[in-house]
N, C-alpha and C positions, 0 to 999 in steps of 0.2 A: 864835366860830364853831368848831364841832367839827372836829377834824382828819379824822375819818372822812368827813364830808360834803365837805370840800375835796378830799380825795385819792381818793375812791371810784372815779372813772372813769379813773385813770391806768393805762396799759397797760405801761409800761416800768420803772417804779420798783419796787425790791424784788426783782428777779430778774435772771437772766442775759439780756442782750439783745444780739443780733448787731449789729455795725456795719452801717448801711445801705450799699448799694453806691454810691448816688448821693445828692447832697443833695436831689434831687427826691423820692426814695423815703423820705427821713427823715421821721419823724413828730415834729413839734414839739408837745409837750403843754403845756397851761397849767392853772393852778389859780386858783380865785377868790381875789381879793385881799382878805384879811381886814382890811386897813387902808385900804380904798379911799377913805375919807373924808379921808385925810391925803395931802398931796403929799410924796413923798420919792423919792430916787434910788437905783437899784440898779445895781451895777457887776459885770460879769463880765470876767475877764482870762484870755486864752488865750495864754500866752507861747510855746507850741510848736505853733502852728497850721501845718498843712502842706497844700499843694495841689500840683498838677502843672502845669508849663508846657504849654500846649496844643499847642505846636509841637514841642518836643524830648522831652517826657515826663519831664524831669528834675524833681526835687522843688524846690519853693519854700517858704520858711519865713517866718513873720510872727509878730509879737506883736500880738494883737488886744485892744482894749479896747472893750467894749460897755457903754454907759451908757443907762439909760432911766428915765423917770418913769412908773410904771404907772398904769393906769386901773382897769378892773374885773378884769383878769387879770394874773397873773405867769407868766413862762415857767418851766417845770419844768426844773431844772438838768441832770438826767441826759439828758433829751431834747435839750437844747441841746448837751451834750457829744457825744452821738451824731450830731447834725446836723453839728456842726463836724468831727467825725471822718470823716464821709462825703466831705469834700473831699480826703482823702488820695489818693483814686484819681480825682479829678475834674480835668480839664484846663481851666483858665481863666486869663485874665490877672488880675493883682493887682486892678485896678480892678473887674473883673466879680465876683470873689470877694467883695470887701469890700462893695460896694453890694448884691449879691444877698443876703448875710446880713442886712444891715439891712432890706431890703425884705421879706424873708420873716418876720422878727420883727414888723414892722409889720402885715403881713397876718394873722399868727396871734394877736397879743395886743393890737393897737390901743392902744399906749401913748400917753400925752399928749405925750411927747417922747422921741426916741431919737437917739443919735449912736453911730457906730462909727469908731474909728481903727484903720486897718490899717498897722502899721509893718513894712514888708517888708524883709527882709535883702537885701543887694546881689545883683543879677543882672547879670552883665556889668560889674561894678564900679560900678553905679548903684543905690543904695537908692531904693525908691519908697514914699512914704507916701500913703495914700488915706484921705480923710475924708468921711463921709456923715452928714447929720443931717436930721431932719424934725420939725416941730412947734415950739411955743414953750415955753420954760421957764416954768413957773408962778412967779409972784412969791413970793419967800421961800424957794425951794428951794435948798439948798446944792449946787452942782455944782462939785466940785473939778476942777482940771486933770487931764489923763490921766497926766501925769508920766512919759512915755516920751521920753527924749532922742533927738534926731536921731542917726542912725548916724554914728559918728566913726572907725570902724576902729581902727587902731593908733595914730593920732596924737592 
């Protein structure tokens, strides 16, 4: 499949794009999957994800791991980066951020399977890990562990 056909409708790739003010305003773009007849897994890792506590306005930090098995479309990575960056000024609890990201990706690209692990750094001395998944893993697809150890602090 020609790259020009796959990428012709992208609005954000290849130029300066401002960070969206909110996740809702973010445009998640997709491209046609040129290997749609093959089941395989895609992983995105965002080790410096940031959002805001909805009560205090203080920053919260997480290491996100997003795994998905695409169907007809792939998420375009720059648009994903801008979408995730929009959470920097978004107030929401860890659970809401993590699940909202997964649900938005499902809405936009309709993957065969998706999981997201939100490994949040301690707030008030307690780390919170949030996991969301939807769909069934097709037989024969290699799905590695996310490989993020539980928070251990200094000990």
